[in-house]
C-alpha positions, -999 to +999 in steps of 0.1 A: +000+000+000+013+035-009+022+058+020+020+088-002-005+114+010-035+119-012-033+148-036-069+156-029-084+153+006-120+156+019-134+170+051-171+169+060-178+202+078-206+204+103-232+230+096-258+234+124-256+197+134-253+181+099-222+174+078-236+195+050-203+210+035-179+189+017-145+206+019-122+194-009-085+204-006-058+202-032-031+188-010+004+192-025+013+225-008+051+222-013+045+223-050+016+249-049-010+222-055-003+214-092-032+200-113-014+171-129-033+143-146-037+121-115-048+150-093-075+160-119-087+124-120-087+122-083-107+154-081-133+138-104-135+107-083-140+128-051-168+149-068-185+117-079-184+103-044-197+134-027-226+137-053-239+105-038-239+117-002-273+132+005-262+151+036-236+170+016-253+201+001-224+222-009-189+214-022-160+238-015-127+234-033-095+251-018-058+246-017-034+236+011-007+261+021-001+294+003-017+285-031-051+276-044-033+261-074-004+272-096-016+250-125+002+222-141+030+202-126+059+217-146+082+187-142+056+163-156+041+188-181+075+192-199+073+156-210+035+152-213+030+182-236+052+165-263+034+132-260+012+130-291-006+100-277-015+112-242-015+150-242-048+154-261-064+129-237-051+149-207-067+181-221-099+161-228-100+148-192-095+183-178-125+196-198-146+166-189-139+167-152-140+205-148-170+207-171-188+182-149-190+209-123-215+229-144-238+199-145-231+189-109-262+185-088-249+206-059-234+241-057-196+242-060-176+271-045-139+278-051-122+291-020-093+310-034-068+311-005-037+321-024-022+321-059-046+308-086-030+308-120-031+287-152-051+255-143-059+272-110-080+300-126-094+274-150-108+254-121-122+286-106-140+295-138-160+263-138-172+267-102-206+282-094-191+306-068-157+319-061-148+334-027-113+350-025-091+358+004-079+394+006-043+386+001-048+361-028-040+367-064-055+353-096-046+354-132-038+333-163+000+333-166+003+309-196+017+332-222+047+345-202+060+309-203+052+303-239+022+282-231-015+282-241-043+278-217-059+245-228-080+238-197-108+262-205-095+297-198-096+308-234-133+298-237-146+305-203-129+337-192-144+359-219-179+347-209-172+356-173-154+389-174-160+400-210-137+398-241-118+431-234-108+421-199-101+385-209-077+397-235-059+419-211-055+392-185-044+366-210-020+387-230-003+405-201-002+376-178-007+399-148-023+388-115-054+405-101-057+415-065-088+403-048-107+437-050-099+438-088-112+402-093-144+412-075-149+443-096-143+423-128-169+397-117-143+369-116-151+362-080-184+367-061-170+376-026-138+388-009-133+378+027-105+383+052-077+357+051-086+328+072-124+333+068-130+313+036-144+282+053-166+304+074-180+320+043-186+286+028-205+276+059-227+307+056-234+298+020-243+263+030-268+276+056-287+293+028-285+262+005-299+237+031-331+258+032-337+250-005-350+219-022-320+199-035-339+190-067-351+225-074-317+240-067-299+215-089-324+221-118-321+258-114-283+256-114-282+235-146-307+258-163-287+289-154-255+274-167-271+263-199-284+297-205-253+316-195-226+294-211-245+286-242-245+248-240-231+234-273-213+267-281-191+261-250-186+224-261-174+236-295-152+263-279-136+238-255-130+213-284-113+240-305-092+252-275-078+217-268-072+210-305-052+243-309-033+238-276-024+202-284-011+211-318+009+240-304+024+220-276+032+190-297+047+207-327+061+241-317+096+250-305+084+278-283+063+256-260+092+235-247+115+265-247+092+283-222+093+254-198+131+249-203+137+286-196+115+284-165+134+254-152+167+270-159+156+303-144+166+323-175+148+344-200+131+324-228+145+326-264+114+326-286+118+314-322+083+319-333+083+283-346 
């Protein structure tokens, strides 16, 4: 039996006498909670299990330590993104598991406790709510490393913050402070550091007053109306096709990761 700690942990938080809040934690704090393939799959398994627990009414996703998630595991990603057999499937799995949140029968809230970039912001974008700690920062940060966001940011971010702001965030790679993210509509609430779980408990208190069936149906209908259903599916398919082609065939994609690993400025070839 492996003694390795799980990359995703679950706590059932008591809300007025019932374990109504499922607190899901990305649990590799020393590496800023990377969303590698196994972690994404484990997140999917955890969500599936919690969906079947009737006492759990709200799911909260957060990160251990100083980050929500800094995105992909750079060490593994350098090899995976050049693997023509497996990289497209990795992107497809991300879209399937993150996209499952929009159809999930219970509300899902991202508790952004620290840095949320690359895959981190992509996970946030698929959640129903996002609560952000005052000291946290959020952004895309793919392009500065010669990468493309293939996990949904290019499709979802314009729908959430509008095309102009999405372009600014993606092209510049800058990180938003919590108050900026709130003003942009990227998150729904900013709370003092350390109060994220309390805010999730408060949300759960409101949710438990509602019919689970009515709430689930309302959520799915809202998401279908807002995200456009098949338009999002087509957008995500195009996003993963372009990202896979770029990562598998370009010189700049591996150069960005090599430069990051070597702590030097990248030398872009445009090829």
